[in-house]
N, C-alpha and C positions, 0 to 999 in steps of 0.2 A: 467676359471682360469688356469694358467699354474701350473702344479705339478712339484715340484723340489725334487730330492732325492740326499742328500749329503753323501759323504763317504770320508774316508781317514784320519780322525782324530785319535788321540791316544796319547800315552805317549812317549816322546822322551827326551833324555838328551840335555842339553844346547850345542849348536853348531851343533846339528843334523838337519835333513831335513824331511819334510813331503810334500806330494802332496795331496791336497784336490780336490775332483771331485764333480761336480754338474750336474746331468743329468736332462734334461728338458723333459716334456711330449710332447712338440711340437718342430718343427724345429727351430733351433736358428736363421734361416733366418727371422723368424717372431718376433724376439726379438730385440729391438733397443738398449737395454742397459742391461748389466749384471755386477754384482758386488759381491764382498765378503766384508762383514762387520763382526766385532767381538764385543763381549761384555764380559768384564771381571767382576768378582764379584764386586759389588758396584760402577761400572762405567757405563757411557753411551755407547750405541752402537756407534761404529765409523767405518768409511770407511777404508778398507785395500787397495783395488784395484778395478778398474773398467775397462770395455772394451766396446766400442760401436760397432755397426754393421759394421762400416767402419774400425774397428780395432784400433781405437785410445784408448790408455791406460792412466790410471792415477793411481798414487800410493801415499799412505800416506807417509809423510816425514819420519816417524819412521820406515817404511818398505822399503824405496827405496834402491835398491842394494841388497836386501835380498829376494825379492819376484818377481814372474813373473806370470801374469795372461794371460791365452790364451783360445781360444775357438776352438773346433773341430766341424765344421758344420756337418760332416758326422755322428758323434756320438751324436749330440745335447747336447754337454757337454762343460762346462767351467771348467777350472782347475786353481788352485792356487798352484804354486810351491814355497815352503818356505825353505830357507836355513839359516844357522847360527842362528838358533832359540835361543831365550833368555827366561829366566823365565817370564819376563814381557809380553811375547807373549801368555802366558796362557790365554785362553778365549774360549767361544763358538763362533764358526765361522759360519756365516749365508750366504747363497747364496740369491741373490736378483735380480729379473729381471723386466724389463718393456717391455711388448709386443708392437709391432708397432701399435696395435689397441687400446692401452690404458690399464689402470689398472696397477697392480703390484702384484708380488707374492714373497713370502718368503719360503725358505726351513726350515726344522725343526731344523737345527743347528747340528754342529758336534763339540765335545769337543776336544780341543788341550791343552795338558798339557806338559809343558817344565820343567824338573827337573834340579836343579842346581848341 
C-alpha cells in the first residue's frame, strides 16, 4: 500500500493562500490517479481536485479558479495550491491515490481553517 504524508494545512484568514503537499512512498510514475478531497464537519467528503498520470486535471466547481493541482515526479509529491480562501473552505483535506497496479490509499488528512 502506498504511504502518503500530507503537510501544509493551517489557519489562514479569508482571502489568503495555502499550499498543501502530499508525499508518496512510491514513485508517482506508478500512480495513475491522484486527488485531494475534503471533509467539513457534518458534511460528506468531496472532491476538490484530481490529476491523472497524463496530467489531466479536474476541479470541483466550487474551487475552479482558486485552486491548482500539480505533481512533481522527481519528489513523488502532489500539491494543491489554494488561493482566495473562504471560511467555507474550512475542512480536513485528504490526499488520495490509485496506483497503476490497483488498490487505493488515503493520507491522514491535514486541517485547513479559514477565519473570516
